[in-house]
OpenMM code with the backbone's topology and positions (N, CA, C; nanometers):
from openmm import Vec3, app, unit

residues = "MET ARG SER VAL LEU ASN LEU ALA ALA VAL LEU VAL ALA ALA GLY ILE LEU GLY GLY CYS TYR ARG SER THR LEU ALA PRO GLN ALA GLU SER VAL ARG LEU THR TYR THR ALA GLU GLN VAL ARG GLY CYS GLU SER ARG GLY VAL ILE ALA THR LYS ASP ARG GLN GLY GLY LEU PHE GLY GLN GLY ILE ALA ALA LYS ASN ILE ASP ILE ASN MET LYS ASN ALA ALA ARG GLU ARG GLY ALA ASN THR ILE LEU ILE ALA SER LEU LYS ASN GLY TYR TRP GLY SER SER ALA GLN GLY GLU ALA PHE ILE CYS PRO ALA PRO".split()
positions = [
    Vec3(8.2167, -9.8903, 3.2289),
    Vec3(8.1960, -9.8856, 3.1051),
    Vec3(8.3070, -9.7990, 3.0244),
    Vec3(8.3682, -9.7024, 3.1087),
    Vec3(8.4821, -9.6267, 3.0462),
    Vec3(8.5797, -9.6919, 2.9976),
    Vec3(8.6404, -9.8125, 3.1295),
    Vec3(8.7685, -9.9055, 3.1527),
    Vec3(8.7555, -9.9869, 2.9948),
    Vec3(8.5970, -10.0404, 2.9977),
    Vec3(8.5964, -10.1360, 2.8842),
    Vec3(8.6675, -10.0665, 2.7568),
    Vec3(8.5970, -9.9426, 2.7007),
    Vec3(8.6043, -9.8532, 2.5960),
    Vec3(8.7786, -9.8411, 2.6029),
    Vec3(8.8477, -9.8006, 2.6938),
    Vec3(8.9878, -9.7891, 2.6839),
    Vec3(9.0682, -9.8825, 2.6685),
    Vec3(8.9876, -10.0315, 2.7211),
    Vec3(9.0763, -10.1533, 2.7139),
    Vec3(9.0499, -10.2094, 2.5283),
    Vec3(8.9318, -10.1511, 2.5041),
    Vec3(8.8956, -10.1793, 2.3683),
    Vec3(8.9870, -10.1144, 2.2406),
    Vec3(9.0430, -9.9637, 2.2742),
    Vec3(9.1168, -9.9044, 2.2252),
    Vec3(9.2397, -9.9098, 2.2493),
    Vec3(9.3214, -9.9976, 2.3328),
    Vec3(9.4522, -10.0349, 2.3584),
    Vec3(9.4361, -10.1712, 2.2664),
    Vec3(9.3453, -10.2559, 2.2468),
    Vec3(9.3543, -10.4077, 2.2035),
    Vec3(9.3668, -10.3231, 2.0506),
    Vec3(9.2730, -10.2444, 2.0103),
    Vec3(9.2797, -10.2285, 1.8441),
    Vec3(9.4102, -10.1499, 1.8045),
    Vec3(9.4698, -10.1256, 1.8874),
    Vec3(9.5697, -10.0414, 1.8503),
    Vec3(9.7000, -10.1314, 1.8848),
    Vec3(9.7070, -10.2700, 1.9155),
    Vec3(9.7809, -10.3412, 1.9594),
    Vec3(9.7822, -10.4394, 1.8370),
    Vec3(9.6771, -10.4233, 1.7605),
    Vec3(9.5862, -10.5045, 1.6354),
    Vec3(9.5547, -10.6256, 1.7109),
    Vec3(9.4901, -10.6423, 1.8332),
    Vec3(9.4566, -10.7717, 1.8737),
    Vec3(9.3180, -10.8018, 1.8396),
    Vec3(9.2468, -10.6789, 1.8393),
    Vec3(9.1140, -10.6686, 1.8330),
    Vec3(9.0522, -10.5847, 1.7010),
    Vec3(9.0093, -10.5631, 1.6321),
    Vec3(8.9674, -10.4673, 1.5009),
    Vec3(8.9855, -10.5442, 1.4063),
    Vec3(8.9356, -10.4802, 1.2933),
    Vec3(8.9342, -10.5236, 1.1503),
    Vec3(9.0659, -10.5420, 1.0617),
    Vec3(9.0787, -10.6093, 0.9793),
    Vec3(9.2075, -10.6490, 0.9430),
    Vec3(9.2104, -10.6321, 0.7887),
    Vec3(9.3446, -10.5477, 0.7207),
    Vec3(9.2948, -10.5651, 0.5812),
    Vec3(9.3515, -10.6507, 0.4849),
    Vec3(9.2798, -10.6981, 0.3884),
    Vec3(9.3018, -10.8409, 0.3168),
    Vec3(9.3695, -10.7755, 0.1801),
    Vec3(9.4924, -10.8014, 0.1284),
    Vec3(9.5333, -10.7666, 0.0186),
    Vec3(9.4558, -10.8609, -0.1077),
    Vec3(9.4444, -10.8068, -0.2074),
    Vec3(9.3736, -10.8320, -0.2959),
    Vec3(9.4800, -10.9193, -0.4350),
    Vec3(9.4730, -11.0378, -0.4868),
    Vec3(9.5780, -11.1068, -0.5644),
    Vec3(9.4997, -11.0702, -0.7332),
    Vec3(9.5731, -11.0056, -0.7901),
    Vec3(9.6029, -10.9506, -0.9287),
    Vec3(9.5753, -11.0640, -1.0289),
    Vec3(9.4860, -11.0722, -1.1039),
    Vec3(9.4228, -11.2153, -1.1948),
    Vec3(9.5664, -11.2313, -1.2821),
    Vec3(9.6633, -11.1702, -1.3044),
    Vec3(9.7785, -11.1811, -1.3861),
    Vec3(9.8744, -11.2503, -1.2882),
    Vec3(9.8491, -11.2538, -1.1342),
    Vec3(9.9652, -11.2470, -1.0451),
    Vec3(9.9310, -11.4075, -1.0240),
    Vec3(9.8013, -11.4675, -1.0281),
    Vec3(9.7810, -11.6142, -0.9881),
    Vec3(9.8763, -11.7085, -1.0097),
    Vec3(9.9525, -11.6749, -1.1168),
    Vec3(10.0381, -11.8265, -1.1491),
    Vec3(10.2052, -11.7803, -1.1196),
    Vec3(10.2175, -11.6618, -1.0568),
    Vec3(10.3622, -11.6440, -0.9810),
    Vec3(10.4024, -11.7214, -0.8803),
    Vec3(10.5015, -11.7784, -0.9017),
    Vec3(10.5645, -11.9027, -0.8170),
    Vec3(10.6336, -11.8243, -0.7009),
    Vec3(10.6559, -11.8947, -0.6045),
    Vec3(10.7465, -11.8927, -0.4864),
    Vec3(10.8416, -11.9660, -0.4587),
    Vec3(10.9703, -11.9567, -0.4453),
    Vec3(11.0611, -12.0572, -0.4419),
    Vec3(11.1747, -12.0063, -0.3383),
    Vec3(11.2430, -12.1069, -0.2695),
    Vec3(11.3225, -12.0655, -0.1704),
    Vec3(11.4490, -12.1148, -0.2100),
    Vec3(11.4630, -12.1870, -0.3392),
    Vec3(11.5825, -12.2579, -0.4068),
    Vec3(11.6200, -12.2036, -0.4986),
    Vec3(11.7688, -12.1812, -0.4842),
    Vec3(11.7960, -12.0816, -0.5992),
    Vec3(11.8509, -12.1552, -0.7475),
    Vec3(11.8461, -12.2843, -0.7539),
    Vec3(11.8568, -12.3614, -0.8448),
    Vec3(11.7509, -12.3715, -0.9021),
    Vec3(11.6197, -12.3430, -0.8919),
    Vec3(11.4851, -12.3256, -0.9766),
    Vec3(11.4943, -12.1595, -1.0316),
    Vec3(11.5683, -12.1173, -1.0240),
    Vec3(11.5999, -11.9837, -1.0976),
    Vec3(11.6921, -11.9669, -1.1672),
    Vec3(11.8024, -12.0971, -1.1804),
    Vec3(11.9317, -12.0630, -1.2329),
    Vec3(11.8574, -12.0585, -1.4075),
    Vec3(11.9106, -11.9677, -1.4826),
    Vec3(11.9019, -11.9486, -1.6216),
    Vec3(11.7868, -11.8425, -1.6564),
    Vec3(11.7423, -11.8081, -1.5174),
    Vec3(11.6158, -11.7192, -1.5611),
    Vec3(11.6824, -11.5540, -1.5851),
    Vec3(11.5946, -11.4754, -1.6258),
    Vec3(11.6216, -11.3293, -1.6331),
    Vec3(11.5971, -11.2795, -1.5015),
    Vec3(11.6622, -11.1847, -1.4047),
    Vec3(11.6139, -11.1287, -1.2684),
    Vec3(11.5339, -11.0104, -1.3322),
    Vec3(11.4216, -10.9605, -1.2706),
    Vec3(11.3715, -10.8530, -1.3023),
    Vec3(11.3485, -10.7484, -1.1671),
    Vec3(11.4729, -10.7862, -1.0683),
    Vec3(11.5211, -10.7064, -0.9382),
    Vec3(11.4390, -10.7591, -0.8412),
    Vec3(11.4952, -10.6891, -0.7079),
    Vec3(11.4566, -10.7088, -0.5938),
    Vec3(11.3453, -10.6452, -0.5388),
    Vec3(11.2442, -10.7028, -0.4722),
    Vec3(11.1123, -10.6481, -0.4374),
    Vec3(11.0989, -10.6766, -0.2519),
    Vec3(11.0271, -10.6060, -0.2028),
    Vec3(11.0213, -10.6454, -0.0529),
    Vec3(10.8682, -10.5799, 0.0109),
    Vec3(10.8204, -10.6118, 0.0937),
    Vec3(10.6891, -10.6054, 0.1174),
    Vec3(10.6802, -10.6132, 0.2845),
    Vec3(10.6061, -10.5145, 0.3491),
    Vec3(10.5931, -10.5512, 0.4700),
    Vec3(10.4275, -10.5142, 0.4958),
    Vec3(10.3867, -10.5867, 0.6172),
    Vec3(10.2203, -10.5916, 0.6801),
    Vec3(10.2545, -10.5697, 0.8054),
    Vec3(10.1978, -10.4680, 0.8287),
    Vec3(10.2105, -10.4515, 1.0194),
    Vec3(10.1002, -10.5322, 1.0846),
    Vec3(10.0210, -10.5683, 1.0307),
    Vec3(9.8994, -10.6369, 1.0909),
    Vec3(9.9358, -10.7582, 1.1630),
    Vec3(9.9217, -10.7589, 1.3020),
    Vec3(9.9328, -10.8686, 1.4013),
    Vec3(9.8421, -10.9231, 1.4982),
    Vec3(9.8819, -10.9349, 1.5883),
    Vec3(9.8049, -10.9797, 1.7318),
    Vec3(9.7499, -11.1251, 1.6977),
    Vec3(9.6336, -11.1725, 1.7575),
    Vec3(9.5918, -11.2955, 1.7653),
    Vec3(9.5301, -11.3102, 1.6528),
    Vec3(9.4540, -11.2251, 1.5518),
    Vec3(9.3605, -11.2453, 1.4342),
    Vec3(9.4448, -11.1865, 1.3312),
    Vec3(9.5419, -11.1254, 1.3325),
    Vec3(9.5835, -11.0210, 1.2545),
    Vec3(9.7092, -11.0994, 1.1583),
    Vec3(9.7778, -11.1647, 1.2513),
    Vec3(9.9156, -11.2285, 1.2282),
    Vec3(9.9109, -11.3471, 1.0911),
    Vec3(9.7781, -11.3960, 1.0857),
    Vec3(9.7950, -11.5062, 0.9865),
    Vec3(9.7541, -11.4059, 0.8174),
    Vec3(9.6519, -11.3132, 0.8433),
    Vec3(9.6041, -11.2590, 0.7383),
    Vec3(9.7639, -11.1755, 0.7232),
    Vec3(9.8252, -11.1173, 0.7876),
    Vec3(9.9726, -11.0451, 0.7215),
    Vec3(10.0501, -11.1294, 0.6756),
    Vec3(10.0524, -11.2850, 0.7155),
    Vec3(10.1679, -11.3656, 0.6437),
    Vec3(10.0875, -11.3851, 0.5041),
    Vec3(9.9432, -11.3647, 0.4912),
    Vec3(9.8721, -11.4250, 0.3333),
    Vec3(9.9044, -11.2624, 0.2613),
    Vec3(9.8787, -11.1740, 0.3232),
    Vec3(9.9084, -11.0685, 0.2424),
    Vec3(10.0704, -11.0268, 0.1806),
    Vec3(10.1281, -11.0942, 0.2592),
    Vec3(10.2651, -11.0956, 0.2564),
    Vec3(10.2960, -11.1308, 0.0832),
    Vec3(10.2472, -11.2601, 0.0713),
    Vec3(10.2606, -11.3692, -0.0561),
    Vec3(10.1833, -11.2945, -0.1539),
    Vec3(10.0716, -11.2132, -0.1277),
    Vec3(9.9672, -11.1829, -0.2305),
    Vec3(10.0501, -11.0295, -0.2732),
    Vec3(10.1003, -10.9536, -0.1842),
    Vec3(10.1769, -10.8651, -0.2270),
    Vec3(10.3102, -10.8707, -0.3215),
    Vec3(10.3741, -11.0028, -0.2603),
    Vec3(10.5026, -11.0218, -0.3477),
    Vec3(10.4703, -11.0876, -0.4862),
    Vec3(10.3539, -11.1563, -0.4969),
    Vec3(10.3237, -11.1920, -0.6270),
    Vec3(10.2639, -11.0714, -0.7003),
    Vec3(10.1688, -10.9923, -0.6495),
    Vec3(10.1513, -10.8866, -0.7439),
    Vec3(10.2474, -10.7848, -0.8019),
    Vec3(10.3726, -10.7590, -0.7009),
    Vec3(10.4722, -10.6723, -0.7076),
    Vec3(10.5672, -10.7351, -0.8367),
    Vec3(10.5859, -10.8685, -0.8169),
    Vec3(10.6462, -10.9607, -0.9722),
    Vec3(10.5969, -10.9680, -1.0784),
    Vec3(10.4681, -10.9567, -1.0547),
    Vec3(10.3977, -10.9641, -1.1701),
    Vec3(10.3850, -10.8046, -1.2530),
    Vec3(10.3650, -10.7274, -1.1648),
    Vec3(10.4246, -10.5896, -1.2160),
    Vec3(10.5397, -10.5636, -1.3087),
    Vec3(10.6324, -10.6603, -1.2608),
    Vec3(10.7707, -10.6283, -1.2925),
    Vec3(10.7616, -10.7431, -1.4442),
    Vec3(10.6774, -10.8304, -1.4863),
    Vec3(10.6721, -10.8918, -1.5836),
    Vec3(10.7617, -11.0268, -1.5246),
    Vec3(10.7553, -11.0630, -1.3914),
    Vec3(10.8105, -11.1645, -1.3425),
    Vec3(10.7050, -11.3079, -1.3036),
    Vec3(10.7526, -11.4021, -1.3348),
    Vec3(10.6603, -11.5129, -1.3376),
    Vec3(10.6980, -11.6133, -1.1819),
    Vec3(10.8260, -11.5587, -1.1075),
    Vec3(10.8856, -11.6541, -1.0085),
    Vec3(10.9531, -11.5791, -0.9302),
    Vec3(10.9704, -11.5878, -0.7715),
    Vec3(11.0379, -11.4876, -0.6627),
    Vec3(11.0769, -11.6258, -0.5736),
    Vec3(11.2285, -11.5456, -0.5662),
    Vec3(11.3175, -11.6220, -0.4900),
    Vec3(11.3423, -11.5824, -0.3882),
    Vec3(11.2551, -11.6145, -0.2530),
    Vec3(11.2350, -11.5734, -0.1618),
    Vec3(11.3725, -11.5934, -0.0580),
    Vec3(11.4475, -11.4613, -0.0316),
    Vec3(11.5751, -11.4412, 0.0741),
    Vec3(11.5379, -11.4471, 0.1824),
    Vec3(11.4406, -11.3818, 0.2282),
    Vec3(11.3897, -11.3289, 0.3581),
    Vec3(11.2253, -11.3303, 0.4026),
    Vec3(11.1893, -11.4256, 0.5038),
    Vec3(11.0432, -11.4089, 0.5222),
    Vec3(11.0543, -11.3875, 0.6784),
    Vec3(10.9845, -11.3146, 0.7469),
    Vec3(10.9385, -11.3083, 0.8961),
    Vec3(10.8028, -11.2900, 0.9158),
    Vec3(10.7508, -11.3847, 0.9925),
    Vec3(10.5846, -11.3786, 1.0454),
    Vec3(10.6101, -11.3418, 1.1714),
    Vec3(10.5716, -11.2646, 1.2377),
    Vec3(10.5034, -11.2518, 1.3768),
    Vec3(10.4247, -11.1776, 1.4327),
    Vec3(10.4055, -11.1919, 1.5512),
    Vec3(10.2941, -11.1280, 1.6092),
    Vec3(10.2764, -11.0073, 1.5720),
    Vec3(10.3957, -10.8950, 1.5479),
    Vec3(10.3740, -10.7808, 1.5365),
    Vec3(10.3234, -10.7094, 1.3920),
    Vec3(10.3717, -10.8207, 1.3010),
    Vec3(10.3644, -10.8121, 1.1611),
    Vec3(10.4458, -10.9230, 1.0649),
    Vec3(10.4309, -10.9225, 0.9621),
    Vec3(10.5255, -10.9766, 0.8536),
    Vec3(10.5734, -10.9206, 0.7653),
    Vec3(10.7134, -10.9714, 0.6979),
    Vec3(10.7712, -10.8669, 0.6139),
    Vec3(10.8480, -10.9867, 0.5346),
    Vec3(10.9038, -10.9556, 0.4045),
    Vec3(10.9348, -11.0593, 0.3450),
    Vec3(11.0367, -10.9773, 0.2040),
    Vec3(11.1641, -11.0208, 0.1600),
    Vec3(11.2301, -10.9747, 0.0833),
    Vec3(11.2544, -11.0520, -0.0372),
    Vec3(11.2625, -11.0754, -0.1965),
    Vec3(11.3345, -11.1745, -0.2764),
    Vec3(11.3305, -11.1033, -0.4146),
    Vec3(11.3891, -11.1879, -0.5012),
    Vec3(11.4252, -11.1593, -0.6267),
    Vec3(11.3070, -11.1778, -0.7250),
    Vec3(11.2780, -11.0867, -0.8157),
    Vec3(11.1735, -11.1489, -0.9194),
    Vec3(11.2559, -11.1758, -1.0177),
    Vec3(11.1738, -11.2958, -1.0716),
    Vec3(11.2892, -11.3548, -1.2246),
    Vec3(11.1649, -11.4113, -1.3383),
    Vec3(11.1876, -11.3972, -1.4672),
    Vec3(11.1247, -11.4393, -1.5718),
    Vec3(11.1889, -11.5557, -1.6021),
    Vec3(11.1193, -11.6981, -1.5889),
    Vec3(11.1483, -11.7723, -1.5868),
    Vec3(11.0924, -11.8665, -1.7299),
    Vec3(11.1762, -11.9486, -1.7955),
    Vec3(11.0995, -12.0490, -1.9186),
    Vec3(11.0060, -12.1186, -1.8286),
    Vec3(10.8431, -12.1749, -1.8942),
    Vec3(10.7530, -12.2572, -1.8162),
    Vec3(10.8127, -12.3656, -1.8206),
    Vec3(10.7792, -12.4195, -1.6910),
    Vec3(10.8338, -12.5720, -1.6673),
    Vec3(10.8158, -12.6990, -1.7130),
] * unit.nanometer
topology = app.Topology()
chain = topology.addChain("A")
for resn in residues:
    res = topology.addResidue(resn, chain)
    for name in ("N", "CA", "C"):
        topology.addAtom(name, app.Element.getBySymbol(name[0]), res)
């Protein structure tokens, strides 16, 4: 029994087993657009660089970490009054996810 509990503790620490934290999208952030193309932010006003990390990983947490990155980036952009994010880097992996980009306020499409 002790070996089962030790294994469970190792799996939780590695993020393979256990609960996962899910970020909540602010209502005002629902309309924030993500783009990878600089052309789409030409003529827009920069609101600064934003970055976020989510260390959840493992078999179950990896997808949740990637989703949290999107939500956290949109929330941070909205806090700056931005409606578009130009993604500069995005990494999703077994040990978590991270992203960096620049927030912009752009005219409505």
